[in-house]
C-alpha positions in Angstrom: -34.4 17.0 12.4 -37.6 15.0 11.7 -38.7 17.4 9.0 -35.2 17.2 7.4 -35.2 13.4 7.4 -38.7 13.3 5.9 -37.7 15.6 3.1 -34.6 13.7 2.3 -36.5 10.4 2.2 -39.0 11.9 -0.2 -36.2 13.1 -2.4 -34.6 9.7 -2.4 -37.9 8.1 -3.4 -38.0 10.5 -6.4 -34.6 9.3 -7.5 -32.9 12.6 -6.4 -29.5 12.6 -4.8 -29.5 13.2 -1.1 -26.7 13.8 1.4 -25.4 11.0 3.5 -27.7 10.4 6.4 -26.6 12.4 9.4 -25.9 10.6 12.6 -29.2 9.8 14.3 -27.6 8.4 17.5 -28.3 10.3 20.6 -26.9 10.9 24.1 -29.5 11.5 26.9 -28.1 13.1 30.0 -29.9 13.4 33.3 -30.9 11.8 36.5 -33.3 8.8 36.8 -37.0 9.4 36.4 -36.7 12.4 34.0 -38.3 10.8 31.0 -35.3 9.5 29.0 -36.8 6.1 28.3 -40.2 7.6 27.4 -38.7 10.1 24.9 -36.6 7.2 23.4 -39.8 5.4 22.7 -41.4 8.4 21.1 -38.3 8.9 18.9 -38.5 5.3 17.8 -42.1 5.6 16.9 -41.4 8.8 14.9 -38.5 7.3 13.0 -40.7 4.2 12.2 -43.5 6.4 10.9 -41.0 8.3 8.7 -39.9 5.0 7.3 -36.3 5.4 8.6 -36.6 2.4 10.9 -38.4 -0.9 10.1 -39.9 -1.1 13.6 -40.5 1.2 16.5 -39.5 -1.5 18.9 -36.7 -0.5 21.2 -34.4 -2.9 23.1 -33.3 -1.6 26.5 -30.1 -2.9 27.9 -27.3 -1.9 30.3 -23.7 -2.8 30.7 -24.5 -6.3 32.0 -26.6 -7.0 28.9 -23.6 -6.3 26.7 -20.6 -7.4 28.6 -19.8 -11.1 29.1 -17.3 -12.6 31.6 -14.9 -13.8 29.0 -13.1 -12.2 26.1 -14.7 -13.1 22.8 -18.2 -13.6 24.3 -18.8 -9.9 24.7 -18.8 -9.3 21.0 -21.3 -12.0 20.4 -23.5 -10.7 23.2 -23.4 -7.2 22.0 -24.1 -8.2 18.4 -27.1 -10.3 19.5 -28.6 -7.3 21.3 -28.2 -5.0 18.2 -29.6 -7.6 15.8 -32.6 -8.1 18.1 -33.3 -4.4 18.0 -32.8 -4.2 14.2 -35.2 -7.1 13.5 -38.2 -6.1 15.6 -7.6 -1.6 36.0 -7.3 -5.1 34.5 -8.9 -6.5 31.4 -12.0 -4.4 30.7 -14.5 -6.4 28.6 -16.4 -3.1 28.1 -13.9 -2.1 25.5 -14.9 -5.1 23.4 -18.5 -4.2 23.7 -17.8 -0.6 22.6 -15.8 -1.7 19.6 -18.5 -4.2 18.5 -21.2 -1.6 18.9 -19.3 1.0 16.9 -18.8 -1.4 14.0 -22.5 -2.3 13.9 -23.5 1.3 14.1 -21.4 2.0 11.0 -22.5 -1.2 9.2 -26.2 -0.6 9.8 -26.3 3.2 9.9 -29.5 3.2 7.7 -31.6 1.1 10.0 -30.1 1.3 13.5 -30.5 4.1 16.0 -28.6 3.9 19.3 -29.5 6.0 22.3 -27.2 6.0 25.3 -28.6 7.4 28.5 -27.4 8.0 32.1 -26.0 10.4 34.6 -24.4 13.5 33.0 -20.9 13.0 34.4 -20.9 9.3 33.7 -22.2 9.6 30.2 -19.6 12.3 29.3 -16.8 10.0 30.6 -18.2 7.1 28.6 -18.3 9.1 25.3 -14.8 10.6 25.9 -13.4 7.1 26.5 -13.3 6.3 22.8 -12.8 8.7 19.8 -15.2 6.6 17.8 -18.0 7.2 20.3 -17.5 11.0 20.3 -17.7 11.1 16.4 -20.9 9.0 16.2 -22.7 10.5 19.2 -22.8 14.2 18.4 -26.3 15.0 19.5 -26.9 15.6 23.2 -30.2 16.1 25.0 -30.2 17.1 28.6 -33.1 16.2 30.9 -33.3 18.5 33.9 -34.7 17.5 37.2 -38.3 18.3 37.8 -39.2 21.2 40.0 -41.2 20.6 43.3 -44.3 21.9 41.6 -43.9 19.5 38.7 -43.2 16.6 41.1 -46.5 17.4 42.9 -48.3 17.3 39.6 -46.8 13.9 38.8 -47.9 12.7 42.2 -51.4 13.9 41.7 -51.5 12.1 38.3 -50.6 8.9 40.1 -53.5 9.4 42.5 -55.9 10.2 39.7 -54.9 7.2 37.6 -56.2 4.9 40.4 -59.1 7.1 41.4 -57.5 8.2 44.6 -57.7 11.8 45.9 -55.2 13.9 47.8 -56.2 16.7 50.0 -54.9 20.2 49.1 -53.9 20.6 52.7 -50.9 18.2 52.0 -49.6 20.2 49.1 -47.4 22.8 50.9 -45.8 20.0 53.0 -45.1 17.9 49.9 -43.6 20.8 48.0 -41.3 21.4 51.0 -40.3 17.7 51.1 -39.6 17.6 47.3 -37.5 20.8 47.4 -35.5 19.4 50.3 -34.9 16.1 48.6 -33.8 17.7 45.3 -31.3 19.7 47.2 -30.0 16.8 49.3 -29.7 14.2 46.6 -28.6 16.6 43.8 -27.2 14.5 40.9 -28.7 11.3 42.3 -32.3 12.5 42.7 -34.9 10.0 41.4 -37.5 12.5 40.1 -40.6 10.6 38.9 -39.3 7.3 40.3 -38.9 9.0 43.7 -42.5 10.3 43.5 -43.8 6.9 42.6 -42.2 5.5 45.7 -43.8 8.2 47.8 -47.1 7.4 46.2 -46.9 3.7 46.9 -46.0 4.4 50.6 -48.9 6.8 50.9 -51.5 4.4 49.6 -50.1 1.6 51.7 -50.2 3.6 54.9 
């Protein structure tokens, strides 16, 4: 998609007609610690270099950052988050946030990219909750859990970054622990976050 967007931008600069920009909004699906935020930052930088976005700055927020305790405040709160990014059973206030976000995604489709990320089942439920969301978010990227071998490599990188060393004698045991935890936690496994916690406990011991 990056190559396509670059070509269309060059055509527009030459005064040629170009198709309407495709949706650049993305859905990232996967467990914590699988690199979703890191990839979002890379995409922001790529779009900025292509001239699609004014800035590569990303604003990270969650539901609490968008939803206010009173009707009417949520729209203002959501709008404030979006504007910051662009410039560098019972009453569910989340509906108001979604409606405000959808309008701003349409009004600023040329200089706003929204990436929503979370657990696979929860994100699918979120997108399916509103027809407007499913029409604007049509690109899905799945982030699989790391394998035990990949987790061990991440752990070794943590050690190397701080000039620590880890004996190879520990590797088989760690691989066994990682495999067991992946199986036990399944859809809630923390991946790189889990490994960082292991690393911190190991150097504190």
